[in-house]
C-alpha positions in Angstrom: 0.9 -19.4 -15.6 1.5 -22.0 -18.3 3.7 -19.4 -20.0 6.4 -20.2 -17.5 6.7 -23.8 -18.6 6.4 -23.0 -22.3 9.0 -20.3 -22.2 11.5 -22.7 -20.6 10.5 -26.0 -22.1 9.2 -25.0 -25.6 11.3 -26.0 -28.6 10.8 -22.7 -30.6 13.5 -20.5 -29.1 16.0 -23.3 -28.5 15.7 -24.9 -31.9 16.0 -21.6 -33.7 19.2 -20.8 -31.8 20.7 -24.2 -32.6 19.8 -24.1 -36.2 22.4 -21.8 -37.7 25.6 -20.5 -36.1 25.6 -17.4 -38.3 22.6 -15.5 -39.8 22.6 -12.9 -42.5 21.6 -9.4 -41.4 18.3 -9.5 -43.3 17.3 -12.8 -41.7 18.5 -11.5 -38.3 16.2 -8.5 -38.6 13.3 -10.8 -39.4 14.2 -12.9 -36.4 14.3 -9.9 -34.1 10.9 -8.7 -35.3 9.5 -12.2 -34.8 11.1 -12.3 -31.3 9.5 -8.9 -30.5 6.1 -10.4 -31.4 6.9 -13.5 -29.3 7.9 -11.3 -26.4 4.7 -9.2 -26.6 2.6 -12.4 -26.8 4.5 -13.9 -23.8 3.9 -10.7 -21.8 0.2 -10.6 -22.7 -0.2 -14.3 -21.8 1.6 -13.7 -18.5 -0.6 -10.7 -17.7 -3.8 -12.8 -18.4 -2.5 -15.7 -16.3 -1.6 -13.4 -13.4 -5.0 -11.7 -13.5 -6.8 -15.1 -13.6 -4.7 -16.4 -10.8 -5.2 -13.2 -8.8 -9.0 -13.5 -9.1 -8.8 -17.0 -7.7 -6.8 -15.8 -4.7 -8.9 -12.8 -3.7 -10.9 -14.9 -1.2 -7.9 -16.4 0.5 -6.3 -14.9 3.7 -4.0 -12.0 3.5 -0.9 -14.1 3.9 -1.8 -16.2 1.0 -2.3 -13.1 -1.2 1.1 -11.8 -0.2 2.7 -15.1 -0.9 0.9 -15.2 -4.3 2.2 -11.7 -5.2 5.7 -12.7 -4.3 5.5 -15.8 -6.4 4.2 -13.8 -9.3 7.0 -11.4 -9.0 9.6 -14.2 -9.0 7.9 -15.8 -12.0 8.0 -12.5 -14.0 11.7 -11.9 -13.2 12.5 -15.5 -14.1 10.7 -15.2 -17.4 12.4 -11.9 -18.2 15.8 -13.4 -17.3 15.2 -16.3 -19.6 14.2 -14.1 -22.5 17.2 -12.0 -21.8 19.5 -15.0 -21.9 17.9 -16.3 -25.1 18.5 -13.0 -26.8 22.0 -12.8 -25.6 22.8 -16.3 -26.7 21.4 -15.6 -30.2 23.3 -12.4 -30.4 26.5 -14.2 -29.7 25.9 -17.0 -32.2 24.4 -15.0 -35.0 27.4 -12.6 -35.5 25.1 -9.8 -36.4 26.1 -6.1 -36.7 26.5 -3.9 -33.6 23.3 -2.1 -34.6 21.4 -5.3 -34.3 23.1 -6.1 -31.0 22.0 -2.7 -29.6 18.4 -3.5 -30.8 18.6 -6.8 -28.9 19.7 -5.1 -25.7 17.0 -2.5 -26.0 14.4 -5.2 -26.5 15.7 -7.1 -23.4 15.3 -3.9 -21.3 11.8 -3.3 -22.7 10.6 -6.8 -22.0 12.0 -6.7 -18.4 10.3 -3.3 -17.7 7.0 -4.5 -19.1 7.0 -7.7 -17.0 7.8 -5.7 -13.9 4.8 -3.5 -14.6 2.7 -6.5 -15.1 3.7 -7.7 -11.6 2.6 -4.4 -9.9 -0.7 -4.2 -11.7 -2.4 -7.2 -9.9 -1.3 -5.7 -6.5 -3.2 -2.5 -7.4 -6.3 -4.4 -8.3 -6.0 -6.5 -5.1 -5.7 -3.3 -3.0 -8.8 -1.7 -4.6 -10.9 -4.8 -4.0 -9.6 -5.1 -0.4 -10.8 -1.5 0.3 -14.2 -2.5 -1.1 -14.3 -5.5 1.2 -13.4 -3.3 4.2 -16.1 -0.8 3.3 -18.7 -3.6 3.0 -17.7 -4.9 6.4 -18.0 -1.4 8.0 -21.4 -1.0 6.5 -22.6 -4.3 7.7 -21.5 -3.3 11.2 -23.2 0.1 11.0 -20.0 2.1 11.0 -20.8 4.8 8.5 -18.4 7.6 9.2 -15.4 6.9 7.1 -13.6 8.2 4.0 -11.5 6.5 1.3 -9.3 7.9 -1.5 -11.9 7.1 -4.1 -15.1 7.8 -2.3 -14.6 11.3 -1.0 -12.9 14.5 -2.0 -12.3 15.3 1.7 -9.9 12.3 2.1 -6.7 14.3 1.9 -8.0 17.1 4.0 -8.9 14.6 6.8 -5.6 12.9 6.5 -3.4 16.0 6.5 -5.1 18.5 8.8 -3.3 17.4 12.0 0.1 16.4 10.6 3.0 18.3 12.2 5.7 16.9 10.0 5.0 18.1 6.4 7.3 15.4 5.0 4.5 12.8 5.4 2.2 14.9 3.1 4.5 14.2 0.1 3.1 12.1 -2.8 5.6 9.3 -2.3 4.6 8.6 1.3 2.2 5.7 1.8 -1.4 6.7 2.4 -4.1 4.7 4.3 -6.7 2.7 2.5 -9.4 4.3 4.6 -9.8 6.7 7.5 -12.6 5.7 9.9 -14.0 8.1 12.5 -16.0 6.1 15.2 -18.1 7.9 17.8 -18.6 5.0 20.3 -16.7 2.2 21.8 -18.8 -0.3 19.9 -17.9 1.3 16.6 -14.2 1.1 17.6 -14.6 -2.6 18.3 -16.5 -3.2 15.0 -13.9 -1.3 13.1 -11.0 -3.2 14.6 -12.7 -6.5 13.7 -13.1 -5.4 10.0 -9.5 -4.2 9.9 -8.2 -7.4 11.4 -10.2 -9.6 9.1 -9.0 -7.7 6.1 -5.3 -8.1 7.0 -4.7 -4.4 7.3 -2.1 -2.8 9.6 -3.8 -0.4 12.0 -2.9 3.2 13.0 -4.8 4.9 15.8 -4.9 8.7 15.7 -5.8 10.7 18.8 -4.3 14.1 17.9 -1.9 13.2 15.0 1.0 15.2 16.5 3.6 12.4 16.0 6.6 13.8 14.3 7.6 10.3 13.4 4.3 9.7 11.6 3.4 6.8 13.9 -0.3 7.7 13.5 -0.4 8.6 9.9 1.8 6.3 7.8 3.1 2.7 7.7 5.3 0.4 5.5 2.4 -2.0 4.7 -1.2 -1.4 3.6 -2.9 0.3 6.6 -6.0 1.9 7.9 -6.3 4.9 10.3 -8.9 5.0 13.1 -9.2 8.7 14.0 -10.8 9.3 17.4 -11.6 13.0 17.0 -15.3 12.3 17.5 -14.7 10.6 20.8 -14.1 13.8 22.9 -16.3 13.5 26.0 -14.9 15.0 29.2 -16.3 14.4 32.7 -14.7 16.5 35.5 -15.2 15.6 39.2 -14.1 18.7 41.1 -14.6 17.2 44.6 -12.4 14.2 43.9 -10.1 16.2 41.6 -10.7 13.5 38.9 -11.4 13.8 35.2 -12.6 11.1 32.8 -11.5 11.8 29.2 -12.1 10.0 25.9 -9.2 9.4 23.6 -10.1 12.0 20.9 -9.8 15.0 23.3 -7.1 17.5 22.6 -5.1 19.1 25.5 -6.6 22.5 24.8 -10.1 21.1 25.2 -9.2 19.4 28.4 -7.6 22.5 30.0 -10.7 24.6 29.1 -13.1 21.9 30.5 -11.2 21.6 33.8 -10.9 25.4 34.3 -14.5 25.9 33.5 -15.7 23.2 35.9 -13.5 24.3 38.8 -13.8 28.1 38.3 -10.2 28.3 37.4 -9.0 26.6 40.6 -7.8 23.3 39.1 -5.4 22.5 36.2 -3.6 19.6 34.7 0.1 19.0 34.2 0.4 18.2 30.5 1.9 19.4 27.2 2.4 23.0 25.9 0.7 22.5 22.5 -3.1 22.7 22.8 -3.7 20.4 19.7 -1.9 17.3 21.2 -4.2 14.4 21.6 -4.7 13.0 25.1 -3.9 9.5 23.8 -0.4 10.4 22.7 0.2 12.4 25.8 -0.9 9.6 28.2 1.4 7.2 26.3 4.4 9.3 27.0 4.3 12.3 24.6 4.3 16.0 25.5 5.6 18.2 28.2 5.0 21.7 29.5 5.8 24.3 32.1 4.0 22.2 34.9 5.5 18.8 33.9 
């Protein structure tokens, strides 16, 4: 991060600008080539500094990491703006040809784009390492049924199979860092603890029917807990009572009630058999008996 101070306080760019009000075209070309080398060196130094600073912040809390990334982004934009200003000032004072001025503008855009890419690269590294930390926490807590984008070829199949709004399958839509499929209440509790400690947002999927994508996407890094393996159903015909786990679909529930009561009892719920009971109980779904 020392690049920030050297770019602003160093004497090299400023002294060169103040040395001559007008430069010959040949000398200007040499200067622009030297400036390109300086820009590449500055970008490489900034990249190394961001990587080193990122590695020091990996063990901090999630809020600190977010603040660090925002600070890095501000630093990169500031550095790019300073280089752009320096090039513009030199172009104005040097009175070089329009061709050289076009080269200067192209160089400014090139530097800005490279610095923006350098800002996004540490975030990608941080996300990958955070997924590794989440997986390690799950394994420590004996939660072994999960899938991540890098660990399984079935990740996309598990993510997409229950989506009703195909818009959320597009490549530009945010995807979860992991999909966890607990089978017991204890596994749900352990999973939640790992998700919370890792600073992830949480999406719980009972059936996945949400047309708004509430159980399958988020605006911040997130994890899905899919309850499909928690589908126990206990029907008490005498009391007309049924106990249902959150991963049960309405079709399974209708069939279990009808089978236990010899087709005498039913449940007023949704029309679609694949709706999860979790979403229905929370206010979603309607049918002919509602």
